[in-house]
DRENDO-1510 file (C-alpha; in Angstrom, 1 decimal, always signed):
<recs>
REC; n; res; u; v; w
REC; 1; MET; +115.5; +72.3; +179.8 .
REC; 2; ASP; +119.4; +71.3; +180.1 .
REC; 3; THR; +119.8; +68.2; +182.0 .
REC; 4; ILE; +123.0; +66.8; +184.1 .
REC; 5; MET; +123.2; +63.3; +183.9 .
REC; 6; ILE; +124.2; +61.4; +186.7 .
REC; 7; ASP; +124.8; +58.0; +185.9 .
REC; 8; SER; +124.8; +56.3; +189.8 .
REC; 9; MET; +122.5; +57.2; +192.4 .
REC; 10; ASP; +125.4; +56.4; +195.2 .
REC; 11; GLY; +125.1; +59.4; +197.3 .
REC; 12; PRO; +122.8; +62.3; +197.8 .
REC; 13; LEU; +121.4; +65.2; +195.7 .
REC; 14; TYR; +121.6; +69.0; +197.3 .
REC; 15; CYS; +120.6; +72.0; +195.7 .
REC; 16; PRO; +123.2; +74.3; +194.0 .
REC; 17; PHE; +122.2; +76.9; +195.2 .
REC; 18; CYS; +121.2; +76.9; +198.6 .
REC; 19; ALA; +122.7; +72.9; +199.8 .
REC; 20; ALA; +119.2; +71.1; +200.5 .
REC; 21; LEU; +119.5; +67.5; +200.6 .
REC; 22; LEU; +116.9; +67.4; +198.0 .
REC; 23; VAL; +117.6; +63.1; +197.7 .
REC; 24; ASP; +119.1; +60.8; +199.9 .
REC; 25; GLU; +117.7; +57.2; +200.1 .
REC; 26; GLY; +113.9; +59.0; +198.8 .
REC; 27; PHE; +112.8; +62.6; +198.1 .
REC; 28; GLN; +113.0; +65.0; +201.1 .
REC; 29; ASP; +111.6; +68.0; +201.1 .
REC; 30; PRO; +111.9; +70.5; +198.4 .
REC; 31; CYS; +113.3; +74.0; +198.8 .
REC; 32; PRO; +112.4; +77.0; +197.2 .
REC; 33; HIS; +114.7; +76.1; +194.1 .
REC; 34; THR; +112.9; +72.7; +193.5 .
REC; 35; LEU; +110.5; +72.5; +190.4 .
REC; 36; PHE; +109.8; +69.1; +190.5 .
REC; 37; MET; +110.8; +65.4; +191.5 .
REC; 38; CYS; +109.6; +62.7; +189.7 .
REC; 39; VAL; +110.8; +58.7; +190.1 .
REC; 40; GLU; +109.9; +57.0; +186.9 .
REC; 41; GLU; +108.3; +54.4; +188.0 .
REC; 42; GLY; +106.4; +55.9; +190.9 .
REC; 43; GLY; +105.4; +59.4; +189.2 .
REC; 44; ILE; +105.6; +62.8; +190.5 .
REC; 45; GLU; +106.3; +63.2; +194.2 .
REC; 46; TYR; +106.6; +67.0; +194.5 .
REC; 47; CYS; +105.1; +69.9; +191.4 .
REC; 48; SER; +106.1; +73.3; +192.1 .
REC; 49; PRO; +103.0; +75.7; +191.1 .
REC; 50; GLU; +104.9; +77.0; +189.1 .
REC; 51; ILE; +104.2; +73.9; +187.1 .
REC; 52; ASP; +100.7; +72.5; +185.6 .
REC; 53; ALA; +100.7; +68.9; +187.6 .
REC; 54; GLU; +97.5; +68.0; +185.7 .
REC; 55; GLU; +99.2; +68.9; +182.2 .
REC; 56; LEU; +102.6; +67.2; +183.3 .
REC; 57; GLU; +101.0; +64.1; +184.1 .
REC; 58; GLU; +99.2; +63.9; +181.1 .
REC; 59; LYS; +102.4; +64.4; +178.8 .
REC; 60; ILE; +104.0; +61.6; +180.8 .
REC; 61; ASP; +101.6; +59.5; +180.3 .
REC; 62; SER; +102.0; +60.3; +176.4 .
REC; 63; ASP; +105.9; +60.7; +176.0 .
REC; 64; GLY; +107.7; +59.3; +179.1 .
REC; 65; MET; +108.7; +61.1; +181.9 .
REC; 66; ASP; +112.5; +61.8; +180.9 .
REC; 67; ARG; +110.6; +63.4; +177.5 .
REC; 68; ALA; +107.9; +65.4; +179.5 .
REC; 69; THR; +110.0; +66.9; +182.0 .
REC; 70; ASP; +112.7; +67.9; +179.2 .
REC; 71; ASP; +109.7; +70.1; +177.7 .
REC; 72; ILE; +108.7; +71.7; +180.9 .
REC; 73; ASN; +109.0; +75.4; +179.0 .
REC; 74; ILE; +110.2; +77.8; +182.4 .
REC; 75; LYS; +113.5; +79.6; +181.6 .
REC; 76; LYS; +116.4; +79.5; +183.3 .
REC; 77; ALA; +115.9; +75.9; +184.6 .
REC; 78; ILE; +117.9; +72.5; +184.8 .
REC; 79; LYS; +116.9; +68.9; +185.1 .
REC; 80; PHE; +119.3; +66.8; +187.5 .
REC; 81; ALA; +118.7; +62.9; +185.9 .
REC; 82; LEU; +120.1; +60.1; +188.2 .
REC; 83; TYR; +119.6; +56.9; +186.7 .
REC; 84; GLU; +120.9; +53.3; +188.7 .
REC; 85; GLY; +121.4; +50.9; +186.3 .
REC; 86; ALA; +120.8; +46.6; +186.3 .
REC; 87; PRO; +118.8; +45.5; +188.7 .
REC; 88; SER; +116.9; +48.0; +189.6 .
REC; 89; SER; +117.1; +50.2; +186.7 .
REC; 90; MET; +115.9; +53.1; +188.1 .
REC; 91; ALA; +115.4; +57.3; +187.2 .
REC; 92; VAL; +114.8; +59.9; +189.0 .
REC; 93; TYR; +114.5; +63.3; +188.2 .
REC; 94; VAL; +115.0; +67.0; +189.8 .
REC; 95; GLY; +114.1; +70.2; +188.3 .
REC; 96; ILE; +115.7; +73.1; +189.7 .
REC; 97; LYS; +115.3; +76.9; +188.8 .
REC; 98; THR; +117.8; +79.4; +188.6 .
REC; 99; ASP; +115.7; +82.3; +187.6 .
REC; 100; ASP; +116.0; +84.1; +190.7 .
REC; 101; LEU; +119.3; +83.7; +191.6 .
REC; 102; PRO; +122.0; +86.4; +190.7 .
REC; 103; ILE; +123.5; +84.3; +187.8 .
REC; 104; LYS; +125.9; +86.1; +185.1 .
REC; 105; LYS; +127.6; +84.7; +181.9 .
REC; 106; VAL; +130.9; +84.9; +182.1 .
REC; 107; LYS; +132.5; +87.0; +178.7 .
REC; 108; LYS; +135.4; +85.1; +177.3 .
REC; 109; SER; +138.2; +87.3; +176.5 .
REC; 110; LYS; +139.9; +87.9; +173.3 .
REC; 111; LYS; +142.8; +86.2; +172.7 .
REC; 112; LYS; +145.7; +88.5; +171.7 .
</recs>
């Protein structure tokens, strides 16, 4: 899963596809694109039915949350990793699926 890292939790996080508010001083209601919402010290806040929550919990226990959420095998999905430095040293992870969206790869034009 591709990851977009954000080094601050100063502002809210919106779904890039439907503009639903996902994180703003805590988790908000998940939108239809949301796969998971996790906080490093608090565990899984939301897990889509597309993901086996028990298996994810076991993987978090053995590998840590960052790696466990990286290893979720859903094509066309992205993970937002929001990190807050000291003194809180908090990490929040939000997975978004993109497979039902009309996204097309743009071909690069050849230079002549």
